[in-house]
N, C-alpha and C positions, 0 to 999 in steps of 0.2 A: 642631310638625310640621316635618319636614325640608323644605328648599327643593326637593329632588328625592326622588321616591319611591324610586328606586334610583340609585346612583352607582357607575359601573364604571371601574376603573383598570387600564389595560394597562401592564405594565412594558415600556418601550422602551429600557431601558438598554443601552449599548454598552460592553463592557469592553475594556480595553487588552490589547495583546499577543496578540490572537486567542483569548482565554479565552471559554469558553461564555457566551453572553449571550442575552437575549430578542430584542434587535434583530437578532442574527445568525440568528435562527430565524423571521424574518418578522413580528415583532410590530408594526412600523409599518404594514405592509400590512393586517394583521388588525384593528388598531385603526381604521384608516380605513374598512375594509369594515363593521365593526360600527356605526360612527357613521352611515354612509350608510344602512345597513339600518334602523336605528332611526328616522332621519328619514323614510325612505320609508314606514315603518309609522305615521308620525305619532304617535310615542311619545316624541319629544324635547321638551325645554323644561321650564320650571318646573312642579313638581308631577308630573313624569313621569320620564324616564330621561335620565341624562347619561353620555356615553362620553368618558373622558379618557385622555390619555397621562400616564404617571408615570415619574419617574426610577427609580433602582434600588429595587426592593421587597425586595431581599436574598434572592431565591429563584430566581435565574437557573439554578441547577443543576437545578431542577425544571421548567424552562420549555420554551417560553414560558409565562408566567403572567399571570393577571388576578385581581382581587379585586372582589367586589361588596358594596357596603354599602347598607343598614345591617346586613345579615346577617353580614358579614365572611366570606363564602364564597370560598375560593380554588379556582381552576381552572387546570389545564394544558390546552392545546389543541394541535392539529396543523395544522388547515386550516379552510377556510370551512365545511365540514360540521359541525365541532365548534362553531364560532361560531354557526352557525344553530341548532344544538340548544340551546346555552346561551341564546340570545335567546328562542327559542320557549318552552322549558320554564321556565327560571328567571325571565327578565325579564318575559315576557308572562303566564305561567301560575303563577308562584310555586312551581315544582316544581324543586328543585335537581337537577342532573344528577350522580348519584352516581358514574358511571364516570369522570368528568373531575375530580372533586374531589381536592384534595391537602391 
């Protein structure tokens, strides 16, 4: 059994020379928001959900992006509304959010 039921990685990469990147699209803020939301829902910790920052996931042109394991489901998001939907649907109820998948 995995240490975490779900492991979420937010790309927070910052590219040089002003190139499109997840960090430039608010990824750091959205990762922090998701982490706090999962804690508030008492869904964080061993056997539950882990929200992490990641370096380049090599999909910044699709971004901002995140990936959820063990399913390896990739999402793009725009704002807190999208993050709330991913948390509620995918992380809590195990229903992938088709409109945000990439």
